[in-house]
C-alpha positions in Angstrom: -2.0 9.9 22.3 1.5 9.4 21.3 3.1 5.6 20.6 5.3 4.1 23.8 8.3 4.4 21.0 7.9 7.8 20.6 7.6 8.4 24.6 11.0 6.4 25.0 12.4 8.8 22.4 11.2 11.8 23.8 12.9 10.8 27.0 16.2 10.1 25.2 16.2 13.4 23.8 15.0 15.0 27.2 18.3 13.5 28.4 20.4 14.8 25.1 19.0 18.3 26.1 20.4 18.4 29.4 23.6 17.2 28.0 24.4 20.3 26.0 22.8 22.6 23.4 24.7 20.7 20.6 22.6 17.4 20.9 19.4 19.2 21.2 16.2 18.3 19.1 15.9 20.3 15.9 13.2 19.1 13.8 9.8 17.0 14.7 8.1 15.2 12.1 4.2 14.1 13.6 3.4 11.2 11.4 0.0 9.5 11.5 -1.2 6.5 9.9 -4.2 4.1 10.2 -2.7 0.7 11.0 -2.7 -0.5 14.6 1.0 -0.6 16.7 0.7 -4.3 16.2 0.7 -4.3 12.2 3.9 -3.8 9.6 3.1 -0.4 9.1 3.7 1.0 12.6 6.1 -1.5 13.5 8.1 -0.5 10.1 7.7 3.3 11.2 9.2 2.5 14.5 12.0 0.9 13.1 12.7 4.0 11.1 12.0 6.5 13.7 15.3 4.9 15.8 17.4 4.7 13.1 16.9 8.5 12.0 17.0 9.3 15.7 20.3 7.5 16.3 22.4 8.6 12.8 20.7 12.4 13.5 22.2 12.3 17.1 18.4 13.4 18.1 18.1 16.1 15.7 15.5 15.0 13.8 12.6 12.9 16.1 9.4 11.1 14.3 6.3 10.9 16.4 4.3 8.2 15.6 0.3 8.1 15.8 -1.3 5.4 14.6 -4.8 4.1 14.4 -6.3 7.1 13.1 -5.3 9.5 15.9 -4.4 12.6 13.5 -7.8 11.5 11.6 -8.8 9.5 8.7 -6.6 9.0 5.5 -8.0 12.1 3.6 -7.8 14.5 6.9 -4.2 13.0 7.3 -3.6 13.4 3.6 -4.8 16.9 3.7 -3.1 17.6 6.5 0.2 17.0 5.1 -0.5 19.2 2.2 -1.1 22.0 4.4 1.6 21.7 6.9 -1.0 20.5 9.9 1.2 17.2 10.1 4.6 16.9 8.9 4.2 13.3 7.3 1.9 10.4 6.3 2.3 6.6 5.5 -1.0 6.1 3.3 -2.5 3.5 1.1 -1.9 4.3 -2.7 -5.5 3.6 -2.9 -6.6 6.6 -0.8 -4.4 8.9 -2.5 -6.2 8.8 -6.0 -8.2 11.6 -5.6 -5.4 13.8 -4.5 -3.0 12.2 -7.5 -4.5 10.3 -10.4 -1.7 8.9 -11.3 -0.6 6.7 -8.3 -3.8 4.6 -9.4 -1.1 2.7 -11.9 -0.6 0.6 -8.4 -4.4 -0.3 -8.6 -3.6 -2.3 -12.2 -3.7 -5.9 -12.0 -0.8 -7.8 -12.4 1.5 -4.7 -11.9 4.2 -6.7 -10.2 5.5 -9.9 -11.4 4.8 -12.7 -8.8 8.6 -13.3 -7.8 9.6 -11.0 -5.0 12.6 -9.8 -6.0 11.6 -8.6 -9.2 8.7 -6.8 -8.0 11.4 -5.0 -5.3 13.3 -4.2 -8.6 10.4 -2.4 -9.9 9.1 -0.8 -7.0 12.6 0.9 -5.9 13.8 1.6 -9.6 12.6 3.8 -12.6 9.6 3.0 -12.2 8.7 3.4 -8.6 10.5 6.9 -9.0 8.3 8.1 -11.3 5.4 7.4 -9.1 6.9 8.8 -6.3 8.3 12.1 -8.8 4.1 12.4 -9.6 3.3 13.4 -6.2 5.4 16.6 -6.3 3.1 18.7 -8.3 0.2 17.8 -5.9 1.7 19.3 -2.9 3.7 16.5 -1.3 7.3 15.5 -1.1 6.9 11.5 -1.8 10.1 9.5 -0.6 9.1 5.8 -0.7 6.8 2.7 -1.8 6.4 0.3 1.1 4.8 -3.4 0.4 1.7 -3.9 1.9 0.3 -7.6 0.8 -1.2 -8.3 -2.2 -5.0 -8.7 -3.0 -6.8 -12.2 -3.7 -10.3 -13.1 -4.8 -12.7 -14.7 -2.7 -16.3 -15.6 -4.0 -19.4 -17.8 -2.9 -19.2 -19.3 -6.9 -16.7 -21.6 -8.2 -12.9 -20.1 -9.0 -11.6 -23.1 -10.6 -10.7 -21.5 -13.6 -9.9 -18.2 -15.6 -13.4 -18.8 -17.4 -14.8 -19.2 -13.9 -15.2 -15.2 -13.4 -17.4 -14.5 -16.1 -21.0 -13.4 -15.2 -19.8 -13.3 -11.4 -20.5 -9.9 -9.4 -17.3 -8.8 -7.5 -17.2 -5.9 -5.0 -14.4 -3.2 -5.7 -13.1 0.2 -4.6 -15.0 3.0 -6.5 -12.3 3.1 -9.0 -12.3 3.0 -13.1 -9.3 0.6 -13.1 -10.5 -2.0 -10.5 -14.2 -2.0 -12.6 -12.7 -2.4 -16.0 -10.2 -5.4 -14.5 -13.8 -7.6 -14.2 -15.2 -6.4 -17.0 -11.9 -7.7 -19.1 -12.9 -11.0 -17.7 -16.8 -10.9 -18.2 -17.7 -9.9 -14.4 -19.5 -7.5 -13.2 -17.9 -5.0 -10.5 -19.9 -3.2 -8.0 -18.7 -0.4 -6.1 -19.7 -0.7 -2.4 -18.0 1.0 0.7 -16.0 -1.8 2.7 -18.4 -1.6 5.5 -20.8 -2.5 3.7 -19.0 -5.5 2.2 -19.8 -8.3 4.7 -23.4 -8.1 4.5 -23.2 -7.5 0.8 -21.4 -11.2 0.8 -23.8 -12.7 3.0 -27.0 -11.5 1.5 -25.6 -12.1 -2.2 -25.5 -8.7 -3.3 -22.1 -9.6 -4.8 -20.8 -13.2 -5.2 -17.1 -12.3 -4.6 -14.5 -9.6 -3.5 -10.7 -8.7 -3.8 -8.8 -8.4 -0.3 -5.2 -9.5 1.4 -5.3 -12.4 2.9 -5.1 -11.1 6.5 -8.0 -8.6 5.8 -10.5 -11.4 4.5 -9.3 -13.2 7.7 -9.9 -10.1 10.1 -13.2 -9.6 8.6 -14.3 -13.0 8.9 -14.9 -13.2 5.0 -14.9 -16.8 5.5 -18.1 -17.2 7.2 -19.9 -15.9 4.1 -17.7 -17.0 1.3 -17.0 -20.5 0.1 -13.9 -20.1 -2.5 -10.0 -18.6 -1.9 -8.2 -18.2 -4.8 -4.7 -16.9 -3.8 -3.8 -15.1 -6.3 -1.7 -11.8 -5.7 -3.1 -10.1 -8.4 -3.5 -6.8 -6.8 -0.8 -4.3 -4.9 -1.4 -3.1 -1.5 1.4 -0.2 -1.6 1.8 2.5 1.0 3.4 5.9 0.1 5.3 7.7 2.1 4.6 10.9 1.9 5.9 14.3 4.2 5.1 18.0 4.0 7.4 19.8 1.0 7.9 23.0 3.2 8.8 20.6 6.2 11.0 18.4 4.2 12.8 21.5 2.6 13.8 23.0 5.8 15.8 19.7 6.7 19.4 19.8 5.6 20.3 17.4 2.8 22.3 15.4 5.4 19.1 14.6 7.0 17.0 14.1 3.9 19.3 11.6 3.0 19.5 9.8 6.4 15.5 9.4 6.2 15.2 8.2 2.7 18.1 5.5 3.4 16.1 4.7 6.9 12.9 4.0 4.7 14.6 1.9 2.2 17.0 -0.1 4.7 13.3 -1.4 6.5 11.3 -1.7 3.3 12.4 -5.7 3.2 11.6 -6.1 7.2 8.0 -4.5 6.6 7.6 -7.0 3.7 8.7 -10.2 5.7 6.5 -8.8 8.7 3.2 -8.6 6.2 4.2 -11.9 4.4 4.0 -13.6 7.8 0.8 -11.9 8.3 -0.5 -13.2 5.4 0.8 -17.2 6.1 -0.9 -16.8 9.1 -4.1 -15.9 7.7 -3.7 -18.2 4.8 -3.7 -21.0 7.3 -6.9 -19.3 9.2 -8.8 -19.6 6.4 -7.8 -23.1 5.4 -8.3 -24.2 9.0 -11.7 -22.5 8.6 -13.0 -24.6 6.0 -12.5 -22.4 2.9 -11.8 -24.0 -0.5 -8.6 -22.6 -1.3 -6.7 -22.7 -4.2 -3.4 -20.9 -5.8 -3.2 -19.2 -9.2 -1.1 -21.4 -11.4 1.2 -19.7 -13.6 -0.8 -20.8 -16.3 -3.6 -18.7 -15.3 -1.8 -15.6 -14.0 -0.2 -15.2 -17.5 -3.7 -15.6 -19.1 -5.4 -13.3 -16.5 -2.6 -10.9 -17.0 -3.1 -10.9 -20.7 -6.5 -10.3 -20.2 -7.1 -7.9 -17.2 -3.7 -5.7 -17.7 -4.6 -4.1 -21.1 -8.2 -2.8 -20.5 -7.2 -1.9 -16.6 -4.1 0.1 -18.0 -6.2 2.0 -20.5 -8.8 3.0 -17.9 -5.8 4.4 -15.9 -4.6 6.3 -18.7 -8.1 8.0 -19.1 -8.1 8.8 -15.4 -4.0 9.7 -14.9 -3.8 11.7 -18.6 -0.2 12.8 -19.5 1.6 11.9 -16.2 -0.2 8.3 -16.3 1.4 8.0 -19.8 4.6 8.6 -18.3 4.6 6.2 -15.9 3.3 3.4 -17.8 5.6 4.1 -20.7 8.7 3.8 -17.7 6.8 0.5 -16.2 6.2 -1.3 -19.3 10.1 -0.8 -20.3 11.3 -1.6 -17.2 8.8 -4.6 -16.8 10.1 -6.1 -19.7 13.8 -5.3 -18.6 13.0 -7.2 -15.2 11.3 -10.1 -16.2 12.3 -10.6 -19.8 8.9 -10.5 -21.1 
């Protein structure tokens, strides 16, 4: 089922076509993703669709299919590779099987706490290196969008860096994330997301990491006592198009699309941040023991976690990963002065 915004655009296009052949639609991209129409990713895509339609005089139209209407993440990613659909906006965490180099975004504290510094990395040489790594894998990657940051919860105390030792945390099945916890003496247990609530409830694991709005939506506060607002992990979206469809566009239309995704990025981040703040308020009101990571703790955790997770990433991503790490570490030093 096509989104309401797409139907509105389609109606406008019908009127344009009736007005004359010069205004007729020339290129259509079916873009699928997993989030609901009320979430930041879809709201951002609606903004982009409007800008692209306006700036190409209706020649390029995005049909948006939210909430997994075109399949689950793997199906949509494969569909883009094969040209079954033209585009998708996929969480980076779901793309490692297609492009191991993207797992750099799983490395803890890859972004500074400062949002402007993080944006400089995302939109600069580092971000471009990540996007470029998709080309040999059968994708045209044109943008990275922020989709929140992860925090830690546990039924055991999280009052210090040393408190992680001996705890068991659920992770996605990623060697990078497993090594993140090994670095602080914790155990990482790879479990499917659908099993997490029960695993927390029964004590199979002590804690987990997720974005604040996910923690609130999944009601982990019912089975978790402590929340450490850490922002340690980046939840990033990658905007992907089928290379054949992308190559069929005139350069001026490609430029319009890239510019639209870049222009809307800050608004997507604002929407997501508002959702995070609302979720934090709900979790606090629900009675969780909430505290924020201090600057000193952040520095200590990064110093401990980053090198081990980075090395696990390099084993996974090989030469392509080394190129990205070199670019990242050089730009990180320039951006942060560290």
